[in-house]
C-alpha positions in Angstrom: -61.1 31.0 32.2 -63.9 31.1 34.9 -66.3 28.3 35.5 -69.4 30.5 34.7 -69.6 29.3 31.2 -69.3 25.6 32.0 -72.1 23.6 30.2 -73.0 26.8 28.3 -73.4 25.7 24.7 -74.2 29.2 23.5 -70.9 30.4 24.9 -69.0 27.5 23.4 -70.5 27.9 19.9 -69.7 31.6 20.0 -66.1 30.9 20.8 -65.9 28.3 18.0 -67.4 30.6 15.4 -64.6 33.1 16.2 -61.9 30.4 16.0 -63.4 29.1 12.7 -62.5 32.4 11.1 -58.8 31.9 11.8 -58.4 28.5 10.3 -55.8 27.7 7.6 -58.1 27.4 4.6 -58.6 28.7 1.1 -56.3 31.7 0.4 -54.5 31.4 3.7 -53.7 27.8 3.1 -52.5 28.7 -0.4 -50.1 31.2 1.1 -48.8 28.7 3.6 -48.1 26.3 0.8 -45.6 28.8 -0.6 -43.4 28.5 2.5 -40.4 26.3 1.9 -39.1 25.4 5.3 -40.5 24.1 8.6 -39.2 27.0 10.6 -41.0 29.5 8.5 -44.2 27.4 8.5 -44.0 27.2 12.3 -43.5 31.0 12.6 -46.6 31.6 10.4 -48.8 29.4 12.6 -47.3 29.1 16.0 -44.6 31.9 16.4 -44.1 31.0 20.1 -42.4 27.7 19.0 -39.1 27.2 17.2 -39.8 24.1 15.1 -36.8 22.4 13.7 -38.4 19.3 12.3 -41.7 18.3 10.6 -42.2 15.6 13.3 -42.2 18.2 16.1 -44.5 20.5 14.1 -47.0 17.7 13.5 -46.9 16.6 17.1 -47.9 20.1 18.3 -50.7 20.3 15.8 -52.2 17.0 17.0 -51.7 18.0 20.7 -53.5 21.3 20.0 -56.4 19.5 18.4 -56.7 17.0 21.3 -56.7 20.0 23.7 -59.4 21.7 21.7 -61.6 18.7 22.2 -60.9 19.0 25.9 -61.9 22.7 25.8 -65.2 21.8 24.2 -65.9 19.0 26.7 -65.6 21.5 29.6 -68.8 23.2 28.3 -70.9 20.1 27.6 -72.8 17.6 29.6 -74.9 14.5 29.3 -75.2 12.9 25.8 -73.5 15.8 24.2 -70.4 15.4 26.4 -70.5 11.6 25.8 -70.4 12.1 22.0 -67.6 14.6 21.9 -65.6 12.5 24.4 -65.9 9.5 22.1 -64.8 11.7 19.1 -61.7 12.6 21.1 -61.1 8.9 21.8 -60.4 8.6 18.1 -56.9 9.8 18.9 -56.5 7.0 21.5 -57.6 4.6 18.8 -54.8 5.9 16.5 -52.3 5.3 19.3 -53.6 1.8 19.7 -53.0 1.2 16.0 -49.4 2.4 16.2 -48.7 0.2 19.2 -50.4 -2.8 17.5 -48.2 -2.4 14.5 -45.2 -2.1 16.9 -46.3 -5.3 18.7 -46.7 -7.2 15.4 -43.3 -6.0 14.1 -41.4 -6.1 17.4 -40.7 -2.4 17.2 -39.2 -0.9 20.4 -41.1 1.9 22.1 -38.3 4.5 21.5 -39.0 4.1 17.8 -42.7 4.4 18.1 -42.8 7.3 20.7 -42.7 10.1 18.2 -45.8 8.6 16.4 -48.0 8.6 19.5 -50.4 11.5 20.0 -50.1 13.1 23.5 -53.4 12.4 25.2 -55.2 13.6 28.4 -54.9 11.4 31.4 -58.3 9.8 31.0 -57.3 8.5 27.5 -53.7 7.5 28.3 -52.5 4.0 27.6 -49.6 2.0 28.9 -47.5 1.6 25.8 -44.8 -0.5 27.3 -47.3 -3.0 28.8 -48.9 -3.3 25.3 -45.6 -3.9 23.6 -44.5 -6.4 26.3 -47.7 -8.5 25.9 -46.8 -12.2 25.2 -49.7 -12.7 22.8 -52.3 -10.7 21.0 -54.9 -11.8 23.5 -52.9 -10.3 26.3 -52.4 -7.1 24.2 -56.1 -6.7 24.0 -56.6 -7.1 27.7 -54.6 -3.9 28.3 -57.0 -1.9 26.1 -60.0 0.1 27.4 -63.3 -1.8 27.4 -65.7 -1.0 24.6 -66.6 -1.9 21.0 -63.2 -1.4 19.5 -61.6 -3.8 22.0 -64.5 -6.3 21.6 -64.3 -6.2 17.8 -60.5 -6.6 17.8 -60.9 -9.7 20.0 -63.3 -11.1 17.5 -60.9 -10.4 14.6 -58.0 -12.0 16.4 -60.0 -15.1 17.1 -61.0 -15.3 13.4 -57.5 -14.8 12.1 -55.3 -16.7 14.6 -53.5 -18.6 11.8 -53.0 -15.4 9.8 -52.5 -12.3 12.0 -53.0 -9.7 9.3 -52.8 -6.2 10.6 -55.4 -5.0 8.0 -58.1 -7.0 9.7 -57.1 -5.8 13.2 -57.0 -2.1 12.4 -60.3 -2.3 10.5 -61.9 -4.1 13.5 -60.8 -1.2 15.7 -62.2 1.3 13.3 -65.5 -0.6 13.0 -65.8 -0.7 16.7 -65.3 3.1 16.9 -68.0 3.8 14.3 -70.4 1.4 16.1 -70.1 3.3 19.3 -70.2 6.7 17.5 -73.5 5.9 15.9 -74.9 4.7 19.3 -73.9 7.9 21.0 -75.4 10.0 18.2 -78.6 8.0 18.7 -78.8 9.3 22.2 -79.0 12.9 21.1 -82.2 15.0 20.7 -83.6 14.4 17.2 -82.8 18.0 16.0 -79.1 17.6 16.7 -78.8 14.0 15.6 -80.4 14.9 12.2 -77.5 17.3 11.5 -74.7 15.2 13.0 -75.6 11.7 11.9 -74.9 12.3 8.2 -71.2 12.9 9.0 -70.9 9.6 10.8 -72.9 7.8 8.1 -70.6 9.1 5.4 -67.5 8.0 7.3 -69.1 4.5 7.7 -69.8 4.4 4.0 -66.3 5.5 3.1 -64.9 2.9 5.6 -66.9 0.2 3.9 -65.8 1.3 0.4 -62.2 1.4 1.3 -62.5 -2.0 3.0 -63.6 -3.4 -0.3 -61.1 -1.4 -2.4 -58.1 -2.0 -0.3 -59.0 -5.3 1.3 -60.3 -7.2 -1.8 -58.6 -5.4 -4.7 -55.3 -4.4 -3.1 -54.6 -7.1 -0.5 -56.5 -9.9 -2.3 -58.6 -10.7 0.8 -61.8 -12.7 0.3 -65.3 -11.1 0.6 -66.1 -13.7 3.3 -63.2 -12.5 5.5 -64.0 -8.8 5.0 -67.8 -9.0 5.5 -67.6 -9.4 9.4 -65.8 -6.0 9.5 -68.9 -4.2 8.4 -70.5 -1.7 10.8 -73.8 -3.2 12.0 -76.9 -1.2 12.3 -75.9 1.1 9.4 -79.0 0.1 7.3 -78.6 0.2 3.5 -74.9 0.8 4.0 -74.4 -2.9 4.9 -76.2 -4.0 1.7 -74.0 -1.6 -0.4 -70.9 -3.1 1.3 -72.0 -6.6 0.3 -72.4 -5.3 -3.3 -69.0 -3.6 -3.2 -67.4 -6.9 -2.1 -69.2 -8.6 -5.0 -68.0 -6.0 -7.6 -65.6 -7.1 -10.3 -63.3 -4.2 -10.1 -62.6 -0.9 -8.2 -64.6 1.2 -10.6 -67.7 -0.9 -10.1 -67.3 -0.8 -6.3 -66.8 3.0 -6.5 -70.0 3.5 -8.4 -71.9 2.0 -5.5 -70.5 4.6 -3.2 -71.7 7.6 -5.3 -74.0 9.8 -3.2 -73.0 7.9 0.0 -69.2 7.8 0.4 -68.4 10.4 -2.2 -70.3 13.0 -4.3 -68.7 12.4 -7.6 -66.2 10.3 -9.6 -64.2 12.3 -12.2 -64.4 10.6 -15.6 -61.9 10.4 -18.4 -61.9 9.2 -22.0 -60.6 5.7 -22.2 -57.3 5.6 -24.2 -57.4 1.8 -24.8 -59.8 -1.1 -24.5 -58.8 -1.4 -20.9 -60.1 1.2 -18.5 -57.4 3.0 -16.4 -57.2 1.7 -12.9 -58.9 3.8 -10.2 -56.4 5.1 -7.6 -57.7 4.2 -4.1 -56.0 7.4 -2.7 -58.0 9.6 -5.1 -61.2 7.7 -4.2 -60.5 8.3 -0.5 -59.8 12.0 -1.2 -63.2 12.3 -2.8 -64.7 10.8 0.3 -62.9 13.4 2.5 -64.1 16.2 0.2 -67.7 15.0 0.8 -67.0 14.8 4.5 -65.7 18.3 4.7 -68.8 19.5 2.8 -71.1 17.8 5.3 -69.1 19.2 8.3 -69.3 22.7 6.9 -73.0 22.2 6.5 -73.6 21.0 10.0 -71.6 24.0 11.3 -73.6 26.5 9.4 -77.1 25.0 9.9 -76.7 24.4 13.6 -75.0 27.7 14.3 -75.3 27.7 18.1 -76.1 24.0 18.7 -74.1 20.8 19.3 -73.9 20.2 15.5 -71.9 23.4 15.2 -69.4 22.1 17.8 -69.2 18.7 16.1 -68.9 20.4 12.6 -66.2 22.7 13.9 -64.1 19.8 15.4 -64.4 17.8 12.2 -63.3 20.8 10.1 -60.4 21.3 12.5 -59.5 17.6 12.0 -59.3 18.2 8.2 -57.3 21.4 8.8 -54.7 19.5 10.8 -54.6 16.8 8.2 -53.9 19.4 5.5 -51.2 21.1 7.6 -49.5 17.7 8.2 -49.6 17.1 4.4 -48.0 20.5 4.0 -45.2 19.8 6.5 -44.5 16.5 4.9 -44.4 18.1 1.5 -41.9 20.7 2.7 -39.8 17.9 4.4 -39.6 15.9 1.2 -39.1 18.9 -1.2 -42.4 18.7 -3.0 -43.3 21.7 -5.1 -45.9 24.1 -3.6 -48.5 23.5 -6.3 -48.3 19.7 -5.9 -48.6 20.1 -2.1 -51.8 22.1 -2.5 -53.2 19.6 -4.9 -52.9 16.8 -2.4 -55.0 18.6 0.3 -58.7 18.4 1.2 -60.6 19.3 -0.9 -58.2 17.7 -3.3 -57.7 19.4 -6.6 -55.6 17.1 -8.7 -58.2 14.4 -9.1 -56.6 12.7 -12.0 -59.1 11.2 -14.4 -60.7 8.0 -13.5 -62.7 5.9 -15.9 -66.2 5.3 -14.6 
C-alpha cells in the first residue's frame, strides 16, 4: 500500500464498506454453523492456514482484528486517531485481565500464553514482569499510565483485606470507559453524536452487569460496588444506584430497558415465584442492542469516522460469534444450538418481567 491515502478518511471508509460485505453474518454465518470440524471452518474463512485446534483459530481471529485497527489508524489523525487507538487498547486491557488472574492464582506464563492476544509493539506488555510482581501494588506499577491503571490502584487500596478479582477487573473496565467517553468528547459534534450512543450503551450494560453479577451473583454490597461506576455518564449513574437498590435481577433489568437493552422477553409465570433471570441472556440482549447501534452508526455516517467506529465494533461482534462457533465445534454442540448462542442471540429463553 502506498502512503498517498494516509489520513484519507474517504479512502478508509470506502475500503471498510467493501470489507463489510464480506463479513460472516446472516446466511453466511448460518452456513458456517453447519461445519463440524475446526479444519473445515478454517478452510472456509482462512484457507491459507491449516488450523488444527480451536485455540489456534481463535488466536488468528483476534490477531486479524487487532491488525485491522492498525490498518485504520494509518489513515487517521488527531482526535480521530486518538479514539481508535484507545479502542484498540481494549485488547491490551483484556491481556491485563488475563495476567491479573494469573498473578492472583499463581499461574505460570506458559499456561497463560495462549490466552494472550498478540499486540502491536506500542501496546505490548511485559507478562513475566507482571507475574513476578511481589505485590498487587508492584503489579500495577508495570501497567501503562491512564484511567484503567488509576482505577485499579483505587480498587486495590479499597480491598486490601479481600483481593476480589471481580472488583479489580471491573475497575479496569470502568477506567477504559472513562477514557473512551473523554476521547469521544474531543470529536466534532457531528461524529460524536453518532459514536457516543455506542459508548453510552456499553457503560449502561457495564453498570447493569455490575449490579446483576456483583450484587445478585457474588453477594457483594451496594456500597462496595458503587465506586466502580463510570463517572460523568449522567443519568446512567442514577440508574446504577437504583439497580443496586433493586430487590432482584428482574427489577434491576427493568431499569436497563431502553438503555442497556431494547427489550426483555416475557413468559407466563408457572408458579407464584417468578423464574430467575439468566444474566447471560440479559448480557446477550445488551449485545444485540450494541450491534444495532453499531450498524446504525455505520450506515448513517457512511464516509465519516462513525462509519469506521461502527465497522470496527461490528467486526468485534463478528469475531465473538466466530469464537463461539469454534468453541461449539470443539465441545460437540449441535449447529442449531451454536447459532442460537450468537449475537444477535435467538434462544432468548423466557424471562419473567
